[in-house]
Structures are given as structure tokens and as C-alpha cells.
VODO-768295 format. One record per residue: residue in three letters; x, y, z of N, C-alpha, C in turn. Coordinates in steps of 0.001 Angstrom, whole numbers, plus 500000, padded with zeros to 6 digits. Each point is the difference from the previous one (the first is absolute). Layout:
// residues N
ALAXYZXYZXYZ...
***
This chain:
// residues 208
MET500849498809500000499151501191500000500888501245500000ASN499537501058499318500706501272500017498990501131499811ALA500480501235500006499101501148499896499213499981498694GLN500653499608498907499334499982498704498846498994499967THR500211498833500607498952498982500052498821500481500833CYS500271500661501126498929500541500837499176501029499235ILE500666500882499289499290501024499231499145499354498918ARG500540498982499350499247499295498957498734499350500579LYS500112499438501194498846499377500646498899501009500291LEU500367501248500286499015501030500305499005500206498864ARG500445499746498798499138500246498840498884498959499899TYR500165498868500658499049498907499800499173499662501242VAL500088500799501047499114499790501142498656500655499686CYS498944499516500660498654500524499725499872501465500394SER500543500364501129499919501392500454501116500274500991THR500275501265500178501008500423500964499414501129500835SER500460500110501226499579501118500845501145500994500095MET499646501283500059501002501045500133499653500878501178GLY500982500198500860499813500832501175500713501329499851THR499297501066500369500564501350499960499641500710501304VAL500430501250500115499650500838501150499302501235499470ASP498811500340500587499244501143499491500494501306500608ALA499311501098499663500428501331500435499933500178501512HIS499236499147500674499863500088501451500924499014500729GLY500839499305499233500917499039500592499385498651500278ASN498799499768499457499314498734500225500350498991498906PRO500182498722500344500288498990498974498777499713499147GLN500228499779498710498938499656499049500470498804499183VAL499104499030499786500340498818499220498943499790498934ARG500436499736498755499081499791498888500458498817499153ILE499044499381499310500341498980499020500337500718498698ILE501244499927499585500470500666498781500758498974499170ASN499559499761498790500653498999499155501327500514499429ILE500966499108499938501238500296499287499698499863498512MET500262501048499248499622500026498587501106499553499053HIS501231500168500425501115499646499119501250499884500868VAL500879499082499647501288499886500682501119499876498973GLU501152500496500383501228499844499218501009499322500929PRO499966498660500099500830499296500985501493500299499900GLU500520500040498785501441500214499848500420501404500413LYS499102500962499862500291501371500398499614500258501448GLY499228499069500591499535500195501363498956501083500108GLU499023500015499065498982501044499974498602499401500123ILE499165500644500837498633499554500254499056501161499684TYR499027499773499106499122501069499536498553499778500449PHE499333501102500366498577499958500313499399501368499694VAL498677500097500054499338501254499635498959500381501049THR499646501272500005498863500475500780499508501305499394ALA498761500385500343499398501200499434500379501247500805ARG500076501128499314500423501247500642499043500463501100GLY498745499578499921499023500449500991500028499223501302LYS500764498930500060499992499137501178500975500479501075ASN499633499752501253500911500301501102501308499236499849PHE499901498776499476501187499179499787501019500730499136TYR499518500720498995500877500763499101500816501016500792ARG499340500729500888500707501011500793500966499351500995GLU499596498867500540500869499318500961501278499484499347LEU499917499660498720501172499509499287501029501100499752GLN499564501253500111500894501110499688500564500689501239ASN499828499372501164500485500644501220501443499645500325GLY500647499243499111501403499665500199500249498869500967LYS498921499358500471500165498894500943499866498661499287GLU500346498955500699499978498667499417498580499495499775VAL499886499136499008498803499194499848500382498575500383ALA499104499325500723500239498618500413499092499098499168ILE500590499128499207499252499106499114500088498577500552THR498856499335500093499975498609500473499165499152499055ALA500542498850499620499285499074499110500121498588500541LEU498974499192499750500020498596500393499673499162498775THR500895499087499636499762499154498834499123498812500382ARG499538499271499002499158498829500249500765498890500714TYR501318500102500020500847499001500643500447500439501398GLN499281500972500577500301500491501344501383500633500097GLU500390500691498941501230500783500021499619501457500206MET500546500615501030499751501416500239501171500812499466ILE499668501073499286501021500902499481499689501396500512ARG500968500580500708499846501355500525501000500918499322VAL499524501184499627500865500993499366499817501319500739ASN501091500604500438499969501321500615500894500929499190GLY499396501001499371500790500921499189499251501298499770ILE500707500990499498499386501305499736499540500047498545PRO498687500215499764499496500041498627500405501288499287GLU500266499880498715500329501163499174498957500129498896ARG499502501202499805499070500242498891500789499984498697VAL499512499241499027500653499960498688499950501406499389PRO501085500507499407500030501360499439498891500248498976ASP499584501247499884498921500391499079500231499490498588THR501248500064499542500303499626498620499775498513499725ARG499889499196501069499838498551499832498670499488500535GLN499199500884500575498740499574500607499074499317498993LYS499727500643498873499049499438499038500502498669499440LYS501280499947499696500576498768499456499814498849500978TRP500314500240501271499887498946500994498547499633500275LEU499122501006500050498595499719500279499379499168498881ASP500298500347498762499472499224498868500538498573500026ARG501244499844500346500586498652500079499330499181501101ILE499761500621501142499360499316501124498588499568499640PHE499256500842499295498641499635499592500018498888498960GLU501020499958499170500125498928499024500283498666500692GLU500818500042501052500356498781500721498938499576501009ASN499156500920500417498967499729501014498648500414499431GLN499430499162499142498802500352499251498803500330500887ILE499927499430501184498877500277500890499911501469500372MET501126500703499914500000501425500325499142500806499046ASN499802499483498782499159500701499033498537500004500416ASN499596499040500825498636499981500516499810500999501131VAL501068500245500731499934500908501152500145501452499554TYR500926500246499096500243501350499474499940499950498473PRO498782499969499413499885499893498541500447501273499274GLY500452499818498769500371501142499158501080500864500621ASN499843501307499804501008500936500490499940500246501498SER499011499401500674499935500185501452501225499387500688ARG500713499141499280501215499403500578501031501047500390TYR499955501145499348501044500994500233499819500808501282VAL498986499646500796499917500550501351500931499221500924LEU500493498880499496500943499174500749501427500483499769GLU500856499743500967501415500279499827500804498779500448VAL501159499852499413500837498828500208501097500310501015PHE500165499086500954501053500106500996500899498770499912CYS501246500179500442500966498906499932500835499965501277VAL500217498797500516500927499805501119501281499411499424LYS501115500726500195501283499576499445501033499680501064LYS499803500545501200500929499758501104499180499446501164ALA500330498801500442499181499382501039500717498847500677VAL499476499638501150500378498773500686498889498991499744ILE500373498795499599499030498948499711500228498838500957GLU498914499499500587500103498813500839499136498891499409TYR500602498848499835499298498795499536499826499084501193PHE498764499507500212499690499192501173499108498844499560ASN500557498781499973499262498833499511499491499177501176LEU498668499988500171499370499276501100499644498564499635SER500179499624498751499550498678499545501048498907500209VAL501184500359500481501064499013500212500338499934501487HIS500654498914500403500454499875501385501458499553500013PRO500883500767500628499677501275500648499652501070498987ILE499333501043500490499649501116499108501288500570499404PHE499858500732498903501177500618499382499724501475499790ARG500950500828500412499868501447499789501353500572499598GLU499934501057499227501234500654499573499671501428499603ARG500973500879500147499817501400499634500927500367498849TYR499478500864499137500766500463498844499805501513499879THR500776500598499140499819501426499729499955500243498508ILE499301501071499623500052500483498624500413501462500055GLY500704500449498991500504501361500016501102500135501027GLU500055501161500648501063500276500965499528499827501434GLU498809499469500180499461499839501353500847499003500790ALA500274500323501263500819499123500840499123498935500656LYS500582498821500230499276498954500719499749500440501435ARG498860499614500536499667500330501370500122498781500888GLY500098500272501285500132498916500954498672499318500276GLY500021499097500960498799499276500373500365498648500569GLY499116499449500829500253498691500567500768500093501312PHE500761498926500299500688499909501284501439499523499800MET500850500377500952501394499593499966500392499452501367VAL501054499164500027500474499400501242501317500673500394THR500079500443501245501213500658500487500924498982500677GLU501171500463500378500981499137500661499565499590501401ALA498907500574500499499501499639501336499365498617500017CYS499791499400498824499366498675499900500794498962500797ILE499262499190500778500645498955500813499763498601499421GLY499332499926498855499796498715499340499052499068500729CYS499004500553500716499087499151500776499018499224499120GLY499757500475498780499132499280499069498520500281500128LYS499605500883500904498570500273500173499387500610498743CYS500744500818499311499488500627498775499774498954498906LEU500891499006499918499851498933499003498714499215500224GLN499645499806501257498844499189500342498675500669499628VAL499974501338500000498721500698499771499850500563498589CYS501074500081499238499911500617498665499021499233499118PRO498915500649499518498991499286499214500491499537498633GLN501089500574499516500521499627498689501314499233500082GLY500503499780501193501255499267500142501151500675499294CYS500043501323500065501011500730499223501211500419500830ILE500152499429501196501132500354500854500995498840500025LEU501255500293499702501040498979499947500663499865501375GLU500225498766500416500571499728501317501514500187499977LYS500450501031500645501422500327500172500075501040501100ILE501167500472500346500122501063500999500813501149499404PRO499418501168499807498570500261500187499168499319498899VAL498719499806500287499129499406498990499908500939498809GLU499563499472498868499883500816498776498577499920499453ILE499435501159499704498664500061499412500133500102498483LYS499375499067499295499996500056498540498928500997499571GLY500432501208499670499080501090499706499026499722498879GLU500429499193499007499130499732498855498831499093500358ASN500063499357501174498917499112500436499281500518501246CYS500328501198500444499472500553501247498666500710499790LEU499038499721500896498689500643499949500002501405500599HIS501045500364500707500073501256500744498961500047501116CYS499618498833500536498955499956501026500513500446501364GLY501304499846500250500592500445501243499912499020501150LEU499500498788499761499860499023501074501354499618500597CYS501011499887499156501342499662500486500508501048500984SER499741501255499693500435501087500872499259499972501328GLU498725499639499955499197499980501216500445498919500990VAL500476498852499474500363498900500909501471500015500403CYS500785500852499379501444500023500305500226500459501448PRO500651499177500826500174500353501416501022501107500241VAL500824500304499000501025501027500195499844501177499035GLN498836500069499338499706501101499056501094500164498943ALA500452498870499480501082500034499010499488500217498580ILE498691499881499795499434500141498651499318501352499901LYS500496500824499090499541501384499876499335500244498648ARG499033500878500008499343500411498753500939500863499168ILE500023499758498696500746500860499073499065501111499582GLU500290501224500417499109501113499725500043500409498537GLU498826500404499486499915500511498629500781501296499916GLU500675500215498863500755501253499806499050501125499623
***
């Protein structure tokens, strides 16, 4: 799995949700379809109408959070800042999107399509999380210049090798050694290992 494969999968899920922050600082979540992807370039395209609150929220310079679930129980999360496609390319991209997504002609027939504008996410952190396998598999990737963010748990040198964390881990992703090792790609981030550790040797990796 890699970032390009995750982006390609986004094009074939039934729907995706996008989270933004409104003018009052309140979270908003909507079902917004991904209209086009360029996996090799790391670009994700979608549209919205100028009259919608979502349109204004996309222009506040903050991140949009995209979440999709495939039919195979694969979750794909994307966090990135959306960019409005330049005026000189808006019509070209909108016409292409309507050609590739024929159902849009029923929603915005004729020239009414031009009330829509095209946005693109080019810099983002992507997380792939597969719930259909055991142990689960997760991995993070980046597109553009976005830096990878932290997450999950780490084991410090305070570990005494008592094995209590190994016994409770629901995915069996902790390797027996001193200090023990958490296999991050199989970790649920549930925190149970940290809760049972008698010496508080397992610490959360804070998001950057």
C-alpha cells in the first residue's frame, strides 16, 4: 500500500464525508463525493456550489478532513488544506468532472453547473486503516510537502518487561523483549497497554 493506491481507492468508494470548521468555530460534516483523482500527482478533486456554507468554509485556510470507508472495511483518512482551482482552469475541470460523473448532469443540468467550483487537495496526510484483517493494518503517508504526524503509543526505557501489556493487547501487536516493542502498523491506538502498565512506561505519541 502507498499514498497513490489510497488516493485511487477514494475514487471508487460510494461516498466520503468531509469535515470543516464554520465561521463560529463549530465542526461541520457533509457527504461530499470525490469527483476526480490524480494518484501519481497526489491530487484529489471535488466540487461545491458558491452559495453553500461549505464553499465559504473551504476558503478559510483551514484543513478539510476527508474520511471514506470501502466495501472491504478499509478506512482512508485525508487531512489537508483545499485549494480552489484557478479561474483559468475552472471551466475545463468542471466540464471534465461532469463528463466523468454523468449523474451530476441530473443535479445541475445545462449551464447551471457553472454555479459549482472545483477544489483540489494537493498537500495532505493520509492514513490507511484496514479493519478486515487480523491484526489490523494501518499506515500513514503524505502527499505534497505535508509532514507526517504522530499518533499511537511508544515504549520508554522504564519498561520492566512484566508482560502485562502483551496479555491485554486486542491485536497482539506487542513484541516480547525489554523494553517491549509496539508494532505501530498493527496498533489500534486503544491505549489499553498504557492503562495496565504498572510503571507508566507506555506513553502516547502526541499529534504534531
